[in-house]
N, C-alpha and C positions, 0 to 999 in steps of 0.2 A: 669880173670873173674871168679866169683863163678858159680857153676853149677846151673841148674834150681831147683834141689831139695834143695840146700843150700839157694837159694833165697826164696823159699816157706817157709822154716823153719824160716828164719830170719824175713820175712815180711808176716805174715799170712794175708789173706784177711779180710777186714772189711765186715760186712753183706751187706752194700750198694754196695761194689765192687763185691761181689759174685752175687748179684741180677743183676747188670749191665751185667756181663758175661753171666748169664743164659738167660737174656732177649735178648742179642745180638745173642746168639746161636739159640734161637727160631726164631728170625727174619731171620737169614741166612737160617734155615730150610724152613721157609715159602717162601722165595724167590726161593729157589731151587725146591720146590715142586709146585710152581706156584700160591700159594694163596696170595702172596704179589707181586704186579705188578712191584715193583722197580727193578732196576738193582743192582747187587752186584759188588762192586769194591774193590778188594783186592790190597792195595798199601803199599809201604813203602820201607825203606832201606833193603838191603839184610841182613846185620847184624849190630849189635851195637858195636862200638868201643869207642864211646864217649857218655856217658849217658846224658850229658847236651844237646848235639845236638839232641839226640833221644827224649828227653823230649820236646824240642822246636818244633821238627817236629810233635810230637803227639799233642801238643797244637794247632798248625796251622791246622793240619788235622781235629781236633775236630771242630774248627770254620767252616771250609769248609763243613764238614759233616752236620752241622746244617743248613747251607745255602742251600744245595742241597738235604736235607732229603726227599722232596716230590718225587724225581725221582731216587735217588741213596741211597744205604746203603754202607757206607765206612767202611772198616776193615783194621786196620794197621797190616801188616804182618812183623815180624822181628824176627831174631834169636839172642839170647844173646851170643851164642857161636856155631861155626861150628866145626865139628869133625876135619877137616884138620887144622883149626886154633889152636886147642888145642894140636894136636899131631904133628904139623909141616908139 
C-alpha cells in the first residue's frame, strides 16, 4: 500500500472535501466541549486491506450517519497501513 504522504500527493483534496473535513472536525470539537448534545461514535475497520470493501463500508456508514444524525455523529476510523503490517 502507498504511504499516507504518497496518497495525499497522488490525490489532492477538492475544495468540497477540505470543507467536509473542516466541518466534521468542528462538529467533533463541539461534541467534546459540550456545545453539541449529540454523541460521537467512532467506528470502522481496524485497517484497510481491500479498498473496495472499505469504500462499501464507508458508503453504508454514510447512509446510517444520515439516519441517526439528530442523536449521533459518526466518524469512520481506519488506518491505511499499520507499522507492523509494513515492517512484518
